[in-house]
N, C-alpha and C positions, 0 to 999 in steps of 0.2 A: 419549446426545450433546447438547450445548447447541443451542438456536436463538437466533439473533442476529435483533432487528428494531428497526425504526424506524415511528413511527406518528404522522401529523399535523405531520411536521417542516417548521418553518420556519426559511431561513437568510436574517438581515440582515448585510450587510458594510458598515459606514459608513452611509449614508444609502440605500443598494440593497438591494431585496428581493431576492435571488437566487432562490428558490424557495420555494413554499409548499404545504403538504398533501400533502407527500411520505412516501409508505409504502413500506417495503420489508420482506422475511423472508428470512434466508438459514439453511437448514439442513446439516446434516452432509452432505459430500459434494456440496454445491450450489456453484455459483459466479453471481456476478451482476457483468454487464458493463455499465457505465455509459456510454451514448451521448449525443451531442448536440454541437450547435456550442458554439466558443468563448463564454465568459460563460454558459452554461447551468447552472454550477455544480457539475460533475464533481468537479473538485479540492475544492471547498468541502465538498460531501456526504463525501468521504472523510475529509477532516479533522473533520469532525463526529462521523462513525464511530468515529475515533481518539481524540475527547474532546481534540482541541486547538482546537476551536470550538465553543462552546455554540450549541444551538441556539436561536434566538428564541423559537419555541412547539414544541412536540412532545416525544417521549420516546424514548431507546434504551433497549433491555432485554435482558436474556438471560434466557430461559424465563420471561419475565414479570416479573422482578426489575428494576426501574429501575437504570441504570449509576451515576447519582449515589450509590444505596444501596451499592454495593461497587466505588468507582472503583479499587482495588488489584487486585480479582478481573479488572476489565475489563483492565487494562493488561497482567495476566498472560498473557491469552487472544489478545492482537493483536501482528502485526507489521506496522507502517506504514512504507512507503518511498515518499517523495516523490519528484518528478519532478527535485528536485535533488541533486545527489550530495554526500552526508554524508561526505567524506572529508577527513581532516586531512592537509595536504600535507607534514608534516614526520615523521609517522608512517609506517611500511611499511605493506603491505596487509595483513600477518598482524598488525601491531599494532593496527591500525584495527579489524580484525574480530573481534580478541580482546577490545576493549572491548566491543562489542555483545553478542558471546556470554556475556561476564560479565555484562551487564546485563540478559540474557534468562535469567539462572539456568542457563546450561550446567555441568555439575559439572566438566568439565576445559575451560574456553574456549579456551586455545591448540589443543589437540588437535581440538577443533571448528571452529576457525578455518581450521585446516588441511585439514582432512577437506571444509568447504565451499568453499574455494578449488579443490579438486580436482575438486568435484560440477559446479561453474562452468567447467571446463576451463580454469583460470588457476593451477594450483600453480607456475609459474615465476616469478609475480610477488610471492611470498610476503615477500621480503624487500627489494622496491622500493619506496621512498618515495612518497606519494601524489603529489607533484608532478611525477613523472615517468610518471604511467601515463596512457595514451590515453582518450580518451572512452569508448571501447567496454570498455577494462579498469577504469575507475572504475563503469561500470554494472552490469559481473559482479560488482565487488566489493560494490556496495550489495545487489545482488539475494542474493549469499550469505549476506545476514545472516539470511535467512529461512530459512537451513538450518543456520547455524550454532547456533541454539537454537531449540526447539519452539515452536510456538503455534498456537492453533485457527484463527485467522482473518487471513488475508494481504488489508492493504489496499495495493493498489498502484496508484501514480498514474504512468501512460503508464510502464510497466515496461521497454519494448523499445526506448525511444529509444537512438539510439547503437548498436543490435545489429545484427551482420549476421544472416543467413538461418540460419548454422549454430548461432549463439547463441540465436535466437529458437525454434528447434526444440528445444534443450536446455532452454530455460525453460518450454515447453510440456509436456515430460516431466515437469519438475518439477511441475506444476500438477497435471497429472492423477495421479501418485503422492501428492500430499498428499489430493486429493479421494478418492482411491481408500482412504485411510486414514480417511476422516472429516473431514477439514480442510474448510475453507470460504475463499472466495476472493470479494473485491470489486476489480474493477479498470476503470481508466478506460484508455481506449486509442484512438487515430485509425488504427491498424493492424490487419489480420487476426490475431487470436490465436487458436489453436485450444483451444476451451473447450468440448466436445460437451456438450449437453444444458445449457448455462446459460441463466438468464434475461436479457433486455436490460431495462434501466430507461432509458427516454429522459428525459433531466433538462427538456428542453424544453417536455414535457406538463406540468410544474410551475413553470414561468417566467410570473409575471405579467404582466410586459411584457418588452421588447426594448429596450436601449439600444446605446450604441457601446462600451461597454466590453466587453473579451475578457478571458479568463483570463489572458492573458501580462500584461496589468496586475495582475492579482490576485497572479500569482506573483513578480512586480516588489515588490510590497507584503509578501508574505510572507517575501521574502527580506533585506528591509530591516531 
């Protein structure tokens, strides 16, 4: 099974140095929990891991092979779920999810989408347009993306926002099953998520300075 790693990573957003000199390693069955105050770079690091941001310095690699040498291979190994709900309001839940399952290479995207909705406990929303879904239903729909098509590494930004305790417990079970099968997880969270044996990565340990900006500002920039 592959190992995903980053070495000497530096992230620059505009004129702001978010973090520098950051190293990490995630092996099969492992989980990495990103911790730190707002503005420490949790969301930025996940976006760097996903290839949505280029590091100013440093390198990402799979088993020592730099990600830029095989970008398609990298994309095939990851699922990234950001803090914003990527739900098209005019499409039904199953249509939204079928799109992501097809993009992820599922052999039968619609069947995979329906199975994922069932796994997340919301089969009844399959034909409901995205505009009518509650915040919790939209979050479950987004998390269903990681079930609808397989990927080695899950990159999850505040995945439990808008979820109730029962849904969080369900999600914790999904993570446990994924890790037991050799899958890997990196996630940021402000709430307690059961991830036994996970390693913590404190982003503020790599912040060169602190300012008044916080990650809410960066989220707004990302959404623009």
